[in-house]
C-alpha positions as a Markdown table, in Angstrom:
| # | Residue | x | y | z |
|---|---|---|---|---|
| 1 | Met | 0.0 | 0.0 | 0.0 |
| 2 | Asp | 2.8 | 2.4 | 0.9 |
| 3 | Ser | 4.5 | 1.7 | -2.5 |
| 4 | Met | 1.2 | 2.4 | -4.3 |
| 5 | Arg | 0.8 | 5.7 | -2.4 |
| 6 | Glu | 4.4 | 6.6 | -3.2 |
| 7 | Lys | 3.8 | 6.0 | -6.9 |
| 8 | Lys | 0.7 | 8.2 | -6.9 |
| 9 | Asp | 2.5 | 11.1 | -5.2 |
| 10 | Arg | 5.4 | 11.5 | -7.7 |
| 11 | Leu | 4.1 | 15.0 | -8.4 |
| 12 | Ser | 5.3 | 16.2 | -5.0 |
| 13 | Ser | 8.8 | 15.0 | -5.7 |
| 14 | Leu | 9.2 | 17.3 | -8.6 |
| 15 | Pro | 11.4 | 20.4 | -8.1 |
| 16 | Glu | 9.5 | 23.6 | -7.2 |
| 17 | Ser | 10.5 | 25.3 | -10.4 |
| 18 | Ile | 8.9 | 22.5 | -12.5 |
| 19 | Leu | 5.7 | 22.6 | -10.5 |
| 20 | Val | 5.5 | 26.4 | -11.0 |
| 21 | Leu | 6.1 | 25.9 | -14.7 |
| 22 | Ile | 3.2 | 23.4 | -14.9 |
| 23 | Leu | 0.9 | 25.7 | -13.0 |
| 24 | Ser | 1.7 | 28.6 | -15.3 |
| 25 | Phe | -0.1 | 26.8 | -18.1 |
| 26 | Leu | -3.3 | 26.9 | -16.1 |
| 27 | Pro | -5.8 | 29.7 | -15.8 |
| 28 | Thr | -4.7 | 31.5 | -12.6 |
| 29 | His | -8.0 | 30.8 | -10.9 |
| 30 | Asp | -7.3 | 27.0 | -11.3 |
| 31 | Ala | -3.6 | 27.4 | -10.3 |
| 32 | Val | -4.6 | 29.1 | -7.0 |
| 33 | Arg | -7.1 | 26.3 | -6.2 |
| 34 | Thr | -4.3 | 23.8 | -6.2 |
| 35 | Met | -3.5 | 25.0 | -2.7 |
| 36 | Leu | -6.5 | 22.9 | -1.7 |
| 37 | Val | -4.8 | 19.7 | -3.0 |
| 38 | Lys | -1.7 | 19.8 | -0.9 |
| 39 | Lys | -0.3 | 22.1 | 1.8 |
| 40 | Ser | 3.1 | 22.3 | 0.0 |
| 41 | Phe | 1.3 | 23.8 | -3.0 |
| 42 | Cys | 0.0 | 26.8 | -0.9 |
| 43 | Thr | 2.5 | 29.3 | -2.2 |
| 44 | Leu | 3.4 | 27.9 | -5.5 |
| 45 | Trp | 0.9 | 30.1 | -7.4 |
| 46 | Thr | 2.6 | 33.3 | -6.0 |
| 47 | Leu | 5.6 | 32.4 | -8.2 |
| 48 | Leu | 3.7 | 32.0 | -11.5 |
| 49 | Ser | 5.5 | 33.3 | -14.6 |
| 50 | Ser | 2.1 | 33.6 | -16.4 |
| 51 | Leu | -1.0 | 35.2 | -15.0 |
| 52 | Asp | -4.3 | 34.4 | -16.9 |
| 53 | Leu | -7.1 | 36.3 | -15.2 |
| 54 | Asp | -10.5 | 35.4 | -16.8 |
| 55 | Asp | -13.8 | 36.6 | -15.3 |
| 56 | Gly | -15.5 | 33.5 | -17.0 |
| 57 | Cys | -14.4 | 31.5 | -13.9 |
| 58 | Phe | -16.8 | 33.5 | -11.7 |
| 59 | Asp | -20.5 | 33.6 | -11.2 |
| 60 | Phe | -22.1 | 37.1 | -11.4 |
| 61 | Cys | -25.8 | 36.1 | -11.5 |
| 62 | Asp | -26.3 | 36.9 | -7.8 |
| 63 | Leu | -25.3 | 40.5 | -8.4 |
| 64 | Ile | -28.4 | 41.4 | -10.4 |
| 65 | Asp | -31.8 | 41.6 | -8.8 |
| 66 | Asp | -34.4 | 41.9 | -11.6 |
| 67 | Asp | -37.0 | 43.2 | -9.1 |
| 68 | Asp | -34.8 | 46.0 | -7.9 |
| 69 | Asp | -34.9 | 48.9 | -10.4 |
| 70 | Asp | -32.3 | 50.9 | -8.5 |
| 71 | Tyr | -29.9 | 48.1 | -8.0 |
| 72 | Thr | -29.0 | 49.7 | -4.6 |
| 73 | Gly | -28.6 | 46.4 | -2.9 |
| 74 | Ser | -26.2 | 44.9 | -5.4 |
| 75 | Ile | -24.1 | 48.1 | -5.8 |
| 76 | Thr | -22.7 | 47.6 | -2.3 |
| 77 | Gln | -21.5 | 44.1 | -3.2 |
| 78 | Asp | -18.0 | 43.9 | -4.5 |
| 79 | Leu | -17.3 | 41.9 | -7.7 |
| 80 | Pro | -15.8 | 38.5 | -6.9 |
| 81 | Phe | -13.5 | 38.8 | -9.9 |
| 82 | Phe | -12.1 | 42.1 | -8.8 |
| 83 | Ile | -11.5 | 40.7 | -5.2 |
| 84 | Phe | -9.7 | 37.7 | -6.7 |
| 85 | Val | -7.4 | 39.9 | -8.9 |
| 86 | Arg | -6.6 | 42.2 | -6.1 |
| 87 | Asn | -5.5 | 39.3 | -3.9 |
| 88 | Val | -3.5 | 37.7 | -6.7 |
| 89 | Leu | -1.6 | 40.9 | -7.5 |
| 90 | Met | -1.0 | 41.7 | -3.9 |
| 91 | Arg | 0.5 | 38.3 | -3.0 |
| 92 | His | 2.4 | 37.6 | -6.3 |
| 93 | Glu | 6.1 | 37.4 | -5.5 |
| 94 | Arg | 7.9 | 36.8 | -8.8 |
| 95 | Pro | 9.9 | 39.9 | -9.8 |
| 96 | Gln | 9.2 | 39.4 | -13.5 |
| 97 | Ile | 6.5 | 37.7 | -15.5 |
| 98 | Asp | 6.4 | 36.4 | -19.1 |
| 99 | Lys | 2.6 | 36.8 | -19.8 |
| 100 | Phe | -0.2 | 38.8 | -18.3 |
| 101 | Arg | -3.7 | 38.2 | -19.6 |
| 102 | Val | -7.0 | 39.8 | -18.5 |
| 103 | Ser | -10.3 | 38.8 | -20.1 |
| 104 | Ile | -13.5 | 40.5 | -19.0 |
| 105 | Thr | -16.2 | 39.0 | -21.2 |
| 106 | Thr | -18.8 | 37.8 | -18.7 |
| 107 | Met | -19.5 | 40.8 | -16.5 |
| 108 | Leu | -21.9 | 43.5 | -17.6 |
| 109 | Tyr | -20.3 | 46.9 | -18.4 |
| 110 | Trp | -22.8 | 48.4 | -16.0 |
| 111 | Asp | -21.6 | 46.2 | -13.1 |
| 112 | Ile | -18.2 | 47.7 | -13.3 |
| 113 | Glu | -19.1 | 51.3 | -14.2 |
| 114 | Arg | -21.6 | 51.9 | -11.4 |
| 115 | Arg | -19.1 | 50.7 | -8.8 |
| 116 | Ser | -16.4 | 53.1 | -10.3 |
| 117 | Leu | -14.0 | 50.2 | -10.7 |
| 118 | Gly | -12.7 | 51.3 | -14.1 |
| 119 | His | -9.6 | 52.9 | -12.5 |
| 120 | Glu | -8.6 | 49.5 | -11.1 |
| 121 | Leu | -8.0 | 48.2 | -14.6 |
| 122 | Glu | -5.2 | 50.7 | -15.1 |
| 123 | Thr | -3.5 | 49.5 | -11.9 |
| 124 | Trp | -3.5 | 46.0 | -13.3 |
| 125 | Met | -1.7 | 47.2 | -16.4 |
| 126 | Thr | 0.7 | 49.1 | -14.3 |
| 127 | Phe | 1.4 | 46.0 | -12.3 |
| 128 | Ala | 2.2 | 44.0 | -15.5 |
| 129 | Leu | 4.5 | 46.7 | -16.9 |
| 130 | Arg | 6.3 | 47.0 | -13.6 |
| 131 | Lys | 6.9 | 43.2 | -13.6 |
| 132 | Gln | 8.6 | 43.7 | -17.1 |
| 133 | Val | 5.9 | 41.6 | -18.8 |
| 134 | Lys | 6.8 | 40.2 | -22.3 |
| 135 | Val | 3.3 | 39.3 | -23.5 |
| 136 | Leu | 0.3 | 41.5 | -22.5 |
| 137 | Glu | -3.3 | 40.8 | -23.4 |
| 138 | Phe | -6.3 | 42.9 | -22.3 |
| 139 | Ile | -9.7 | 41.7 | -23.6 |
| 140 | Gly | -12.4 | 44.0 | -22.6 |
| 141 | Gly | -15.2 | 42.6 | -24.7 |
| 142 | Met | -17.8 | 43.0 | -22.0 |
| 143 | Ile | -21.6 | 42.7 | -22.7 |
| 144 | Glu | -22.7 | 46.2 | -23.6 |
| 145 | Pro | -19.1 | 47.3 | -24.0 |
| 146 | Gly | -18.1 | 50.8 | -23.2 |
| 147 | Tyr | -14.8 | 52.0 | -24.5 |
| 148 | Asp | -14.7 | 54.7 | -21.9 |
| 149 | Leu | -14.6 | 52.1 | -19.1 |
| 150 | Phe | -10.8 | 51.8 | -19.6 |
| 151 | Lys | -8.9 | 54.6 | -21.1 |
| 152 | Trp | -5.2 | 54.0 | -21.7 |
| 153 | Ser | -3.1 | 56.7 | -20.1 |
| 154 | His | -1.2 | 59.4 | -22.0 |
| 155 | Val | 2.1 | 57.5 | -21.7 |
| 156 | Phe | 2.8 | 53.9 | -22.7 |
| 157 | Val | 6.4 | 52.9 | -22.0 |
| 158 | Ser | 8.0 | 49.4 | -21.9 |
| 159 | Asp | 11.3 | 48.0 | -22.9 |
| 160 | Ser | 10.3 | 44.4 | -22.1 |
| 161 | Leu | 7.0 | 44.0 | -24.0 |
| 162 | Val | 7.3 | 41.8 | -27.0 |
| 163 | Glu | 3.6 | 41.0 | -27.8 |
| 164 | Leu | 0.6 | 43.1 | -27.1 |
| 165 | Arg | -3.1 | 42.4 | -27.7 |
| 166 | Leu | -5.8 | 45.0 | -26.8 |
| 167 | Glu | -9.5 | 44.6 | -27.3 |
| 168 | Ala | -12.4 | 47.0 | -26.7 |
| 169 | Ile | -10.6 | 49.9 | -24.9 |
| 170 | Asn | -10.1 | 53.6 | -25.5 |
| 171 | Met | -6.6 | 54.7 | -26.6 |
| 172 | Asn | -7.3 | 58.2 | -27.8 |
| 173 | Ser | -5.4 | 59.8 | -25.0 |
| 174 | Leu | -2.0 | 58.5 | -26.1 |
| 175 | Thr | 0.6 | 61.2 | -26.5 |
| 176 | His | 3.9 | 59.3 | -25.9 |
| 177 | Val | 4.7 | 55.7 | -26.8 |
| 178 | Arg | 8.0 | 53.9 | -26.4 |
| 179 | Leu | 7.8 | 50.1 | -26.9 |
| 180 | Ser | 11.4 | 49.4 | -28.0 |
| 181 | Ser | 11.0 | 45.5 | -28.0 |
| 182 | Leu | 7.5 | 45.2 | -29.3 |
| 183 | Arg | 7.3 | 42.8 | -32.3 |
| 184 | Ile | 3.6 | 41.8 | -32.4 |
| 185 | Leu | 0.6 | 44.1 | -32.0 |
| 186 | Arg | -3.1 | 43.3 | -32.3 |
| 187 | Leu | -5.7 | 46.0 | -31.8 |
| 188 | Ile | -9.3 | 44.7 | -31.8 |
| 189 | Met | -12.3 | 47.0 | -31.6 |
| 190 | Val | -10.2 | 49.7 | -30.0 |
| 191 | Asp | -11.5 | 53.2 | -30.0 |
| 192 | Met | -8.6 | 55.2 | -31.3 |
| 193 | Ser | -7.7 | 58.0 | -33.8 |
| 194 | Gly | -5.2 | 57.9 | -36.6 |
| 195 | Gly | -2.9 | 60.0 | -34.5 |
| 196 | Ala | -2.9 | 57.5 | -31.7 |
| 197 | Leu | -2.2 | 54.7 | -34.2 |
| 198 | Gly | 0.7 | 56.7 | -35.6 |
| 199 | Gln | 2.1 | 57.2 | -32.1 |
| 200 | Ile | 2.1 | 53.5 | -31.5 |
| 201 | Ile | 3.8 | 52.6 | -34.8 |
| 202 | Gln | 6.4 | 55.3 | -34.5 |
| 203 | Gly | 7.1 | 54.3 | -30.9 |
| 204 | Ser | 7.6 | 50.6 | -31.8 |
| 205 | Pro | 10.7 | 50.5 | -34.0 |
| 206 | Ser | 10.9 | 46.7 | -33.8 |
| 207 | Leu | 7.3 | 46.0 | -34.8 |
| 208 | Met | 7.1 | 43.1 | -37.3 |
| 209 | Glu | 3.4 | 42.0 | -37.1 |
| 210 | Leu | 0.5 | 44.3 | -36.9 |
| 211 | Glu | -3.3 | 43.5 | -36.9 |
| 212 | Ile | -6.0 | 46.1 | -36.9 |
| 213 | Tyr | -9.6 | 44.8 | -36.5 |
| 214 | Asn | -12.5 | 47.3 | -36.8 |
| 215 | Cys | -10.9 | 50.0 | -34.7 |
| 216 | Gly | -13.1 | 53.1 | -34.6 |
| 217 | Asp | -12.3 | 56.6 | -35.9 |
| 218 | Leu | -9.7 | 55.5 | -38.4 |
| 219 | Ser | -10.7 | 57.2 | -41.7 |
| 220 | Met | -7.0 | 57.6 | -42.6 |
| 221 | Leu | -5.1 | 54.3 | -42.3 |
| 222 | Ser | -1.4 | 55.2 | -42.6 |
| 223 | Phe | 1.3 | 52.6 | -42.0 |
| 224 | Ala | 4.9 | 53.7 | -42.3 |
| 225 | Ala | 7.2 | 51.2 | -40.5 |
| 226 | Pro | 10.5 | 49.8 | -41.8 |
| 227 | Asn | 10.4 | 46.5 | -40.0 |
| 228 | Ile | 6.8 | 45.3 | -40.4 |
| 229 | Glu | 6.6 | 42.0 | -42.2 |
| 230 | Asn | 2.9 | 41.1 | -41.7 |
| 231 | Leu | 0.1 | 43.6 | -41.9 |
| 232 | Lys | -3.6 | 42.7 | -41.5 |
| 233 | Val | -6.3 | 45.4 | -41.6 |
| 234 | Asp | -10.0 | 44.7 | -41.3 |
| 235 | Ile | -12.4 | 47.6 | -41.2 |
| 236 | Ser | -15.4 | 45.8 | -42.7 |
| 237 | Leu | -17.7 | 47.0 | -39.9 |
| 238 | Phe | -16.7 | 50.6 | -39.6 |
| 239 | Ser | -16.1 | 51.4 | -43.3 |
| 240 | Phe | -19.9 | 51.4 | -43.8 |
| 241 | Ser | -20.5 | 54.0 | -41.1 |
| 242 | Tyr | -18.0 | 56.8 | -41.9 |
| 243 | Gly | -19.8 | 60.1 | -42.1 |
| 244 | Glu | -20.8 | 61.9 | -45.3 |
| 245 | Glu | -20.6 | 60.8 | -48.9 |
| 246 | Asp | -17.7 | 63.2 | -49.4 |
| 247 | Asp | -15.6 | 61.7 | -46.6 |
| 248 | Leu | -12.8 | 59.6 | -48.0 |
| 249 | Ile | -11.2 | 56.6 | -46.4 |
| 250 | Leu | -7.5 | 56.5 | -47.3 |
| 251 | Leu | -5.1 | 53.6 | -47.1 |
| 252 | Arg | -1.5 | 54.5 | -47.2 |
| 253 | Ile | 1.4 | 52.0 | -46.8 |
| 254 | Asn | 5.1 | 52.5 | -46.7 |
| 255 | Cys | 6.6 | 49.3 | -45.4 |
| 256 | Pro | 9.6 | 48.2 | -47.5 |
| 257 | Asn | 10.0 | 44.9 | -45.6 |
| 258 | Ile | 6.4 | 43.8 | -45.6 |
| 259 | Lys | 5.9 | 40.2 | -46.9 |
| 260 | Ser | 2.2 | 39.6 | -46.2 |
| 261 | Phe | -0.6 | 42.1 | -46.5 |
| 262 | Glu | -4.3 | 41.4 | -46.0 |
| 263 | Phe | -7.0 | 44.1 | -46.2 |
| 264 | Thr | -10.8 | 43.7 | -45.7 |
| 265 | Gly | -13.2 | 46.6 | -46.0 |
| 266 | Phe | -13.8 | 49.6 | -48.1 |
| 267 | Val | -11.4 | 52.4 | -49.1 |
| 268 | Asp | -11.9 | 55.3 | -51.5 |
| 269 | Thr | -8.3 | 55.7 | -52.4 |
| 270 | Val | -5.0 | 53.9 | -51.9 |
| 271 | Asp | -1.4 | 55.1 | -51.8 |
| 272 | Phe | 1.1 | 52.3 | -51.8 |
| 273 | Ile | 4.5 | 53.9 | -51.5 |
| 274 | Asn | 6.9 | 51.0 | -50.9 |
| 275 | Leu | 6.0 | 47.3 | -50.7 |
| 276 | Ser | 9.1 | 46.1 | -52.4 |
| 277 | Ser | 9.3 | 42.8 | -50.4 |
| 278 | Leu | 5.7 | 41.8 | -50.7 |
| 279 | Val | 5.0 | 38.1 | -51.4 |
| 280 | Asp | 1.4 | 37.5 | -50.3 |
| 281 | Val | -1.5 | 39.9 | -50.7 |
| 282 | Asn | -5.2 | 39.5 | -50.0 |
| 283 | Phe | -7.2 | 42.6 | -51.0 |
| 284 | Asn | -10.8 | 41.8 | -49.9 |
| 285 | Leu | -12.4 | 45.1 | -51.0 |
| 286 | Ser | -16.1 | 45.6 | -50.1 |
| 287 | Ser | -18.5 | 48.1 | -51.5 |
| 288 | Arg | -19.6 | 51.1 | -49.5 |
| 289 | Arg | -20.9 | 52.9 | -52.6 |
| 290 | Pro | -21.2 | 51.8 | -56.2 |
| 291 | Val | -18.2 | 53.7 | -57.5 |
| 292 | Phe | -14.6 | 54.6 | -56.5 |
| 293 | Lys | -13.6 | 58.2 | -56.7 |
| 294 | Glu | -9.9 | 57.9 | -57.5 |
| 295 | Phe | -9.6 | 55.1 | -60.0 |
| 296 | Gln | -6.0 | 56.0 | -61.1 |
| 297 | Lys | -4.7 | 55.4 | -57.6 |
| 298 | Phe | -6.0 | 51.8 | -57.7 |
| 299 | Thr | -4.4 | 51.1 | -61.1 |
| 300 | Thr | -1.1 | 52.5 | -59.7 |
| 301 | Ala | -1.5 | 50.3 | -56.6 |
| 302 | Leu | -2.0 | 47.3 | -58.8 |
| 303 | Lys | 1.3 | 47.9 | -60.6 |
| 304 | Ile | 3.0 | 48.0 | -57.2 |
| 305 | Leu | 1.5 | 44.7 | -56.3 |
| 306 | Ala | 2.7 | 43.1 | -59.5 |
| 307 | His | 5.8 | 41.6 | -58.0 |
| 308 | Ala | 3.9 | 39.6 | -55.3 |
| 309 | Glu | 3.7 | 35.8 | -55.8 |
| 310 | Arg | 0.4 | 35.0 | -54.1 |
| 311 | Val | -2.6 | 37.3 | -54.8 |
| 312 | Ala | -6.2 | 37.2 | -53.8 |
| 313 | Leu | -8.6 | 39.9 | -55.1 |
| 314 | Ser | -12.2 | 40.3 | -54.2 |
| 315 | Asn | -15.0 | 40.7 | -56.7 |
| 316 | Glu | -15.3 | 44.4 | -56.1 |
| 317 | Phe | -11.6 | 44.9 | -57.1 |
| 318 | Val | -12.0 | 42.7 | -60.2 |
| 319 | Thr | -15.3 | 43.6 | -61.7 |
| 320 | Val | -16.9 | 46.5 | -59.8 |
| 321 | Asn | -17.9 | 49.9 | -61.2 |
| 322 | Val | -15.1 | 52.4 | -60.8 |
| 323 | Ile | -15.1 | 56.1 | -61.7 |
| 324 | Ser | -12.2 | 57.8 | -63.4 |
| 325 | Ile | -12.3 | 61.6 | -63.2 |
| 326 | Leu | -9.5 | 62.2 | -65.6 |
| 327 | Leu | -10.4 | 65.0 | -68.0 |
| 328 | Leu | -13.7 | 65.3 | -66.1 |
| 329 | Leu | -15.0 | 62.2 | -68.0 |
| 330 | Tyr | -16.8 | 59.4 | -66.2 |
| 331 | Phe | -16.2 | 55.8 | -67.2 |
| 332 | Tyr | -17.3 | 52.5 | -65.8 |
| 333 | Arg | -14.1 | 50.4 | -65.4 |
| 334 | Gln | -12.9 | 47.3 | -63.6 |
| 335 | Val | -9.6 | 47.8 | -61.7 |
| 336 | Leu | -8.0 | 44.5 | -62.5 |
| 337 | Phe | -9.5 | 43.8 | -66.0 |
| 338 | Tyr | -9.0 | 47.4 | -67.2 |
| 339 | Cys | -5.4 | 47.5 | -66.0 |
| 340 | Met | -4.7 | 44.2 | -67.7 |
| 341 | Leu | -6.5 | 45.1 | -71.0 |
| 342 | Lys | -4.9 | 48.6 | -71.3 |
| 343 | Glu | -1.5 | 48.2 | -69.6 |
| 344 | Gly | -0.9 | 44.5 | -69.0 |
| 345 | Pro | 1.7 | 44.1 | -71.8 |
| 346 | Gln | 3.8 | 46.9 | -70.2 |
| 347 | Ile | 3.8 | 45.4 | -66.7 |
| 348 | Leu | 6.0 | 42.6 | -65.5 |
| 349 | Ile | 3.7 | 40.5 | -63.3 |
| 350 | Asn | 5.2 | 37.8 | -61.0 |
| 351 | Trp | 1.9 | 36.3 | -59.7 |
| 352 | Lys | 2.1 | 32.6 | -59.3 |
| 353 | His | -0.9 | 31.8 | -57.2 |
| 354 | Val | -4.1 | 33.9 | -57.8 |
| 355 | Lys | -7.5 | 33.9 | -56.3 |
| 356 | Leu | -10.2 | 36.0 | -58.0 |
| 357 | Gly | -13.8 | 36.8 | -57.1 |
| 358 | Ile | -15.8 | 37.4 | -60.3 |
| 359 | Trp | -19.3 | 38.3 | -61.3 |
| 360 | Leu | -19.0 | 35.8 | -64.2 |
| 361 | Thr | -20.6 | 36.9 | -67.5 |
| 362 | Glu | -19.7 | 36.3 | -71.1 |
| 363 | Lys | -18.0 | 39.7 | -71.3 |
| 364 | His | -15.9 | 39.0 | -68.2 |
| 365 | Ile | -14.4 | 36.0 | -69.9 |
| 366 | His | -12.7 | 38.4 | -72.3 |
| 367 | Gly | -11.2 | 40.3 | -69.4 |
| 368 | Leu | -10.1 | 37.1 | -67.7 |
| 369 | Asn | -8.5 | 35.9 | -71.0 |
| 370 | Cys | -6.4 | 39.0 | -71.3 |
| 371 | Thr | -5.5 | 38.9 | -67.6 |
| 372 | Leu | -4.3 | 35.3 | -67.8 |
| 373 | Thr | -2.3 | 36.0 | -70.9 |
| 374 | Ser | -0.5 | 38.8 | -69.0 |
| 375 | Leu | 0.3 | 36.4 | -66.1 |
| 376 | Gln | 3.1 | 34.5 | -67.7 |
| 377 | Gln | 4.3 | 32.9 | -64.4 |
| 378 | Leu | 0.9 | 31.9 | -63.1 |
| 379 | Glu | 0.8 | 28.3 | -61.8 |
| 380 | Glu | -2.5 | 28.1 | -59.8 |
| 381 | Leu | -5.8 | 29.9 | -60.4 |
| 382 | Val | -8.8 | 29.9 | -58.0 |
| 383 | Ile | -12.0 | 31.5 | -59.2 |
| 384 | Asp | -14.9 | 32.2 | -56.8 |
| 385 | Val | -18.0 | 33.0 | -58.8 |
| 386 | Thr | -20.2 | 35.5 | -57.0 |
| 387 | Asn | -23.6 | 37.0 | -57.7 |
| 388 | Gly | -23.5 | 40.5 | -59.1 |
| 389 | His | -26.1 | 43.2 | -59.1 |
| 390 | Ser | -27.6 | 43.3 | -62.6 |
| 391 | Asp | -27.3 | 47.1 | -62.9 |
| 392 | Phe | -23.6 | 47.0 | -62.1 |
| 393 | Thr | -23.0 | 44.0 | -64.4 |
| 394 | Lys | -24.8 | 45.6 | -67.4 |
| 395 | Ala | -22.7 | 48.8 | -67.1 |
| 396 | Ile | -19.5 | 46.8 | -66.9 |
| 397 | Glu | -20.4 | 44.7 | -69.9 |
| 398 | Ala | -21.2 | 47.8 | -72.0 |
| 399 | Gln | -17.6 | 49.1 | -71.4 |
| 400 | Leu | -15.5 | 46.0 | -71.7 |
| 401 | Asp | -13.5 | 45.8 | -74.9 |
| 402 | Asp | -14.0 | 42.7 | -77.0 |
| 403 | Asp | -11.0 | 40.5 | -76.9 |
| 404 | Met | -10.5 | 37.6 | -79.3 |
| 405 | Leu | -10.7 | 34.3 | -77.4 |
| 406 | Asp | -9.4 | 32.2 | -80.3 |
| 407 | Gly | -5.8 | 33.7 | -80.3 |
| 408 | Glu | -2.7 | 31.7 | -80.7 |
| 409 | Asp | -1.4 | 32.6 | -77.2 |
| 410 | Cys | -1.1 | 29.8 | -74.6 |
| 411 | Trp | -0.7 | 29.8 | -70.9 |
| 412 | Arg | 2.4 | 27.7 | -70.5 |
| 413 | Ser | 2.8 | 27.7 | -66.7 |
| 414 | Leu | -0.8 | 27.3 | -65.4 |
| 415 | Lys | -1.1 | 23.8 | -63.8 |
| 416 | Arg | -4.0 | 24.0 | -61.4 |
| 417 | Val | -7.4 | 25.6 | -61.7 |
| 418 | Ser | -10.4 | 25.4 | -59.3 |
| 419 | Ile | -13.7 | 27.1 | -59.8 |
| 420 | His | -16.0 | 27.5 | -56.8 |
| 421 | Asn | -19.7 | 28.3 | -56.6 |
| 422 | Ile | -20.5 | 27.5 | -60.2 |
| 423 | Ala | -24.1 | 27.5 | -59.1 |
| 424 | Asn | -23.9 | 31.3 | -59.5 |
| 425 | Ser | -22.9 | 30.9 | -63.2 |
| 426 | Ser | -25.1 | 30.4 | -66.2 |
| 427 | Phe | -24.6 | 27.2 | -68.2 |
| 428 | Ala | -23.5 | 29.0 | -71.4 |
| 429 | Val | -20.9 | 31.1 | -69.6 |
| 430 | Leu | -19.5 | 28.1 | -67.7 |
| 431 | Ile | -19.1 | 26.2 | -70.9 |
| 432 | Ser | -17.3 | 29.2 | -72.5 |
| 433 | Leu | -14.9 | 29.6 | -69.5 |
| 434 | Thr | -14.1 | 25.9 | -69.4 |
| 435 | Asp | -13.5 | 25.7 | -73.1 |
| 436 | Leu | -11.1 | 28.7 | -72.8 |
| 437 | Leu | -9.2 | 27.1 | -70.0 |
| 438 | Leu | -8.8 | 23.7 | -71.6 |
| 439 | Arg | -7.8 | 25.2 | -75.0 |
| 440 | Lys | -5.1 | 27.6 | -73.7 |
| 441 | Ala | -3.6 | 26.0 | -70.7 |
| 442 | Ser | -1.0 | 23.7 | -72.3 |
| 443 | Val | 0.4 | 22.2 | -69.1 |
| 444 | Leu | -2.8 | 22.0 | -67.0 |
| 445 | Asn | -2.8 | 19.1 | -64.6 |
| 446 | Glu | -6.0 | 19.7 | -62.5 |
| 447 | Leu | -9.3 | 21.4 | -63.3 |
| 448 | Ala | -11.9 | 21.2 | -60.5 |
| 449 | Phe | -15.4 | 22.6 | -60.3 |
| 450 | Tyr | -17.4 | 23.0 | -57.1 |
| 451 | Tyr | -21.1 | 23.6 | -57.2 |
| 452 | Asn | -21.3 | 25.0 | -53.7 |
| 453 | Ala | -25.0 | 25.9 | -53.8 |
| 454 | Lys | -26.1 | 27.3 | -50.4 |
| 455 | Asp | -29.5 | 25.7 | -50.8 |
| 456 | Gln | -29.7 | 23.2 | -53.6 |
| 457 | Ala | -33.4 | 22.7 | -52.9 |
| 458 | Thr | -34.1 | 26.3 | -53.9 |
| 459 | Glu | -33.8 | 26.5 | -57.7 |
| 460 | Glu | -34.3 | 30.3 | -57.7 |
| 461 | Ala | -31.1 | 30.8 | -55.7 |
| 462 | Cys | -29.0 | 29.1 | -58.4 |
| 463 | Asn | -28.3 | 30.2 | -62.0 |
| 464 | Leu | -27.0 | 26.7 | -62.7 |
| 465 | Thr | -29.6 | 24.0 | -61.9 |
| 466 | Leu | -28.6 | 20.5 | -60.9 |
| 467 | Glu | -29.9 | 19.2 | -64.3 |
| 468 | Gln | -27.6 | 21.6 | -66.0 |
| 469 | Leu | -24.8 | 20.5 | -63.8 |
| 470 | Ser | -25.3 | 17.0 | -64.9 |
| 471 | Glu | -25.4 | 18.1 | -68.6 |
| 472 | Phe | -22.2 | 20.1 | -68.0 |
| 473 | Ser | -20.4 | 17.0 | -66.5 |
| 474 | Gln | -21.4 | 15.0 | -69.6 |
| 475 | Lys | -20.1 | 17.7 | -71.9 |
| 476 | Leu | -16.7 | 18.0 | -70.3 |
| 477 | Pro | -15.0 | 15.0 | -72.0 |
| 478 | Thr | -16.0 | 16.3 | -75.5 |
| 479 | Leu | -14.1 | 19.7 | -75.1 |
| 480 | Ser | -10.7 | 20.0 | -76.8 |
| 481 | Lys | -7.7 | 20.1 | -74.5 |
| 482 | Ala | -4.3 | 21.5 | -75.0 |
| 483 | Ser | -2.9 | 19.4 | -72.1 |
| 484 | Arg | -2.9 | 15.6 | -72.4 |
| 485 | His | -2.5 | 15.1 | -68.7 |
| 486 | Val | -5.4 | 17.2 | -67.3 |
| 487 | Asn | -7.6 | 15.6 | -64.7 |
| 488 | Ile | -11.1 | 17.1 | -64.5 |
| 489 | Cys | -13.5 | 16.7 | -61.6 |
| 490 | Cys | -16.9 | 18.2 | -60.9 |
| 491 | Ile | -18.0 | 18.1 | -57.2 |
| 492 | Asn | -21.6 | 18.6 | -56.3 |
């Protein structure tokens, strides 16, 4: 029996440093509770190198009395989570910590605000910075979030911080930033101005990875940082709500070492100054209004993106209405197709892997043909067929130049093609596109079609019916092929 008990208690024989390391992987609430397991564990949690403080471990239901309109009874109650954090921070003995994470996603905003506890949040951040924290996360996504609950102070200084994630706080007060070691920054639903963002970027000379997700009051997105390698910007929620029709959203990038760039949302104009190291770009443009106001800026930007290897462009960038105000004349144009049709031969394009969103019509196949002819190094093509508004599509079709599809030119590097959501395409257009691909792609190995109907039972939702899909599958073997080794599959 003693030998059995000894085998079961091997944990106690581990060095204290190993036990502390193990506890550091647990949420702090659970790490503290280990003191109940064994007396020798009572003080281990005070040496944790990682503090993960999550209000999801606490029950707040008793704080709210639905029958009490004034909430006077519950206001006098302290919040269990705040009591816990106070005790943890007061008793923590380790001089330095690697990670400090706070997540407040269960409590109501009002529970904290009416007790005037917002100021305590700043003391928590001060504690972490004083402990020379390397990874700092503050997630303030409370129910009924209020950005004013936690306002970051005017000064943000740390020489130890390497990674920072902030969510649902106010950073408009920043006037001085010095984060000399910061390499990774994620700002999510943060209320901040372009000036505050500029302060952070300028004060973080080592910054290599930056993510901006729907941060408010950023009508001018300007990124000028020599060391940034990965930039991800998503303003898909806020870009629909910016003021007046005349207000412009500007995206400006001057990052010579950037390798990966992803953008989601709407911009009126772009200014790409230096992206000379760019390899991977995903430009997921969404429509806020039916036209762009500075078309020439987009064509210039496209030329700057020409040296990337992997490119994904949304439907709005490929086939949406765009206004050019050169010579005060208005034209409907498509950024990608127009640039390829008019200027493609003069541009050296290095794209090897391309994903395009397309409102697929017969006219657009002409634009696609010219585009693929210009992409001499293209190895893989992914097409996502989307549903376009008829008014936009008709205007685009009226302006697209006819381009001969029976030319002698071949695509000598294209090996793989996949076409998704063919349910959004008409039968005739799908046949034309397939015929074009098979005739001109001389080294094509794979051609895959995906029906991807959201509701196959609803015929009205699909331009291509299941009967037509069957007919299309039967017709595929009869089409002429430039490549002898192509494998074709059609997936329902």
